[in-house]
C-alpha positions in Angstrom: 0.2 -0.2 0.0 1.7 3.4 -0.9 1.3 6.1 1.5 0.0 9.2 0.6 2.5 12.1 0.8 2.0 15.5 2.7 3.9 18.8 1.2 6.9 20.1 3.6 5.3 23.6 3.0 2.0 23.9 3.2 0.9 20.7 4.4 -1.3 19.2 1.9 -2.0 15.9 0.5 -0.1 15.5 -2.5 -1.7 12.7 -4.9 0.3 9.9 -6.0 2.6 10.1 -8.6 2.1 14.2 -8.5 4.7 16.8 -6.8 8.4 17.2 -6.5 11.2 15.3 -4.2 14.0 17.6 -3.3 16.5 15.6 -1.5 18.9 17.9 0.6 22.8 17.9 0.7 22.2 16.1 4.3 20.1 13.7 3.4 16.8 15.3 4.6 13.7 14.6 1.7 11.5 17.4 0.9 7.9 16.6 -0.5 6.6 19.5 -2.8 2.9 19.5 -4.3 3.4 22.2 -6.7 6.5 24.8 -7.7 4.8 27.7 -5.8 5.5 25.6 -2.6 8.7 25.0 -4.0 9.8 28.1 -4.3 8.3 30.1 -1.4 10.3 27.5 1.0 13.5 26.9 -1.3 14.5 30.3 -2.7 12.4 32.8 -0.8 12.9 31.2 3.0 9.0 31.6 3.8 7.6 30.0 7.1 4.6 28.6 6.3 3.1 30.0 9.9 3.2 33.3 8.0 1.8 32.1 5.2 -2.1 32.6 4.7 -3.1 30.0 2.3 -1.1 27.1 4.0 -2.1 24.3 6.6 -0.1 25.8 9.3 -0.6 29.5 9.2 -1.5 30.9 12.5 -0.5 27.3 14.4 2.1 27.7 17.0 
């Protein structure tokens, strides 16, 4: 049985066969549902808790 993955930035489910898997130099695996999430986290260094359209918004 295949596990449904969650986006590392927004927290929403990623359908099987979709999304982007990014592996950092230290071996950490990050899964992203869209290029928007990937860019927000890696290029713009945004905090998901301060981004309104994420499921982590406002949670401490």
